[in-house]
C-alpha positions as CSV (number, residue, x, y, z in Angstrom):
1,M,0.0,0.0,0.0
2,A,2.8,2.4,0.8
3,A,4.3,1.8,-2.6
4,A,1.0,2.7,-4.2
5,L,0.8,5.9,-2.2
6,L,4.4,6.8,-3.2
7,A,3.7,6.1,-6.8
8,C,0.6,8.2,-6.7
9,G,2.4,11.0,-4.8
10,S,5.3,11.0,-7.2
11,G,2.8,12.0,-10.0
12,G,3.6,9.4,-12.6
13,S,3.8,12.1,-15.2
14,G,6.5,13.9,-13.3
15,G,4.2,16.7,-12.2
16,A,3.4,18.1,-8.8
17,K,-0.1,17.8,-7.3
18,C,-1.5,20.1,-4.6
19,V,-4.9,20.1,-2.9
20,S,-6.2,23.4,-1.4
21,A,-9.1,23.7,1.0
22,L,-10.5,27.3,1.1
23,E,-12.7,28.4,4.0
24,L,-14.6,31.6,3.2
25,S,-18.0,32.9,4.4
26,G,-18.3,29.8,6.7
27,Q,-18.1,27.4,3.7
28,R,-15.3,25.1,2.6
29,F,-14.3,24.5,-1.0
30,T,-11.4,22.3,-2.3
31,S,-9.5,22.0,-5.6
32,L,-6.7,19.9,-7.0
33,G,-3.9,21.7,-8.9
34,T,-1.3,20.0,-11.0
35,H,1.7,21.4,-12.8
36,S,5.3,20.4,-13.5
37,E,6.4,22.9,-10.8
38,Q,5.1,22.6,-7.2
39,A,4.7,26.4,-6.7
40,K,2.4,26.6,-9.8
41,A,0.5,23.5,-8.7
42,K,-0.1,25.1,-5.4
43,E,-1.2,28.4,-7.1
44,S,-3.5,26.4,-9.4
45,S,-5.2,24.6,-6.5
46,V,-5.9,27.8,-4.6
47,E,-7.3,29.5,-7.8
48,G,-9.5,26.4,-8.4
49,A,-10.8,26.6,-4.8
50,C,-11.7,30.2,-5.4
51,I,-13.5,29.3,-8.6
52,A,-15.5,26.7,-6.8
53,Y,-16.4,29.2,-4.1
54,C,-17.5,31.7,-6.7
55,Q,-19.6,29.2,-8.6
56,F,-21.3,27.6,-5.7
57,G,-20.9,29.8,-2.6
58,D,-20.7,33.5,-3.3
59,P,-23.8,35.4,-2.4
60,A,-23.2,38.1,-5.1
61,V,-22.9,35.5,-7.8
62,Q,-26.0,33.7,-6.5
63,A,-27.9,37.0,-6.6
64,A,-26.7,37.7,-10.2
65,H,-27.8,34.2,-11.1
66,D,-31.2,34.7,-9.5
67,K,-31.6,38.0,-11.3
68,W,-30.7,36.5,-14.6
69,R,-33.2,33.7,-14.1
70,Q,-36.0,36.2,-13.2
71,A,-35.2,38.2,-16.4
72,N,-35.1,35.0,-18.5
73,P,-37.8,32.7,-17.0
74,A,-38.3,30.6,-20.2
75,S,-34.6,29.8,-20.6
76,K,-33.6,26.2,-20.1
77,A,-29.9,27.1,-19.6
78,R,-28.3,25.1,-16.9
79,R,-26.7,26.8,-13.9
80,E,-23.2,26.2,-15.2
81,S,-24.0,27.8,-18.6
82,V,-25.6,30.8,-16.9
83,I,-22.5,31.3,-14.7
84,T,-20.0,30.7,-17.5
85,I,-21.7,32.8,-20.2
86,H,-24.3,35.2,-18.9
87,I,-22.8,36.4,-15.6
88,S,-19.1,35.8,-16.2
89,S,-18.2,39.4,-15.2
90,E,-19.7,38.8,-11.7
91,V,-17.8,35.5,-11.4
92,K,-14.5,37.2,-12.4
93,A,-15.1,39.9,-9.9
94,C,-15.7,37.3,-7.2
95,Q,-12.5,35.5,-8.2
96,A,-10.6,38.8,-7.7
97,R,-12.2,39.3,-4.3
98,C,-11.4,35.7,-3.3
99,G,-7.8,36.1,-4.4
100,A,-7.5,39.3,-2.4
101,A,-9.0,37.6,0.6
102,V,-6.5,34.8,0.4
103,K,-3.6,37.3,0.1
104,A,-4.9,39.4,3.0
105,G,-5.4,36.3,5.2
106,S,-9.1,36.8,5.7
107,A,-9.8,33.6,3.8
108,K,-8.3,30.5,5.4
109,V,-6.4,28.2,3.0
110,K,-4.7,25.0,3.7
111,T,-2.7,23.4,0.9
112,E,-1.0,20.0,0.8
113,C,1.3,19.0,-2.0
114,L,2.4,15.5,-2.9
């Protein structure tokens, strides 16, 4: 079993893998980041956790989603499409806020790299 964990941790493709858990607004979001360099894998995992928060936990993005739905009640667009296409500017603003909260330390982030 230890050999399997070591093989997984070594990233068979030679890349680094990091997992970040972000706690913001009383919610927790996680993401896996991979890259050939560990620092970039860590950065990728934190960015991914912010993306997850923005898509599923940010009140401003949820409000924008709800507003869009009210304005387009006949639309059959799935939530992911609405977020990606129709309210992308609000999502990008959220990602900037999340990144600033991470840098300021007001968002708790724990990252582990293999």
